[in-house]
N, C-alpha and C positions, 0 to 999 in steps of 0.2 A: 475421935479428933481427927480431921483431915491432915494429911501429910504436907509439910511445907517443902519436901524434897520431891523432885520429879525425876523420872528416868527419861531417856531419849525419846522412846514412843509417846510417853505422856506430854513432853515438850512439843513434839510434832502436832499432836492434837491440840494442844493449847494455842500454838502459833499458827495452826492450819497450814503447815508446810510439810515437805517430804523428809524422810531421814537423810537423804543426800544433802539437802539444804543445811540441815542442823550440823552434820559432820563437816560441811565445807565452812560454816561459821566457827566450828570448833577449831579446825585446821588453821584458820586465819586468826585465831584468838579474838574473835569479834563478839563473843557471847559469854557471859559469865557462867563458869562451870567448874567442877572439881571431879577428881577420880577417886573411886573406891575400887582398888584393884584395877582391873581392865576396863571397868564400867563407869561412864559418865553420869554425874548427878548434877542437878540444877536446884538452887535455893529459889523458891518462888518469889521471895521479896526481892532478891537481887535481879531476877529475870524481869519483874515488874518495873524496877528502877530503870534497867537497861532499856526497856520498851519505851519508857517516858523520855529518856535521853535521846533515843533514835527517832522518835516521833518529830516531824518537822512542823513548825507553825503553819497553820492554814490547812493541814492535813485533818481529815475526820479524826476526832478524838485527841488532837494536839491543839494546845492553846498558844497563841502568840505571846511574845514576851510582855506586851502591854496588857493582855487579858490576864496573864499570871499575876501581875502586880495588883490588878484590881481584885483578885480573888483571895 
């Protein structure tokens, strides 16, 4: 069964961003995450919800409010 918890390197690959970007988002508390000891972990479900919330209407992959109501 695939893990629903990701590490920083896995999130970097998933989002196609650098580790510096992920750590910047963490410092600013802009990305959902939790710590186990000194290591950051990310719940894939929360990360997907965060992506949906951050997506702007009209962007590729983002639906406008009108399109969301229709679906």
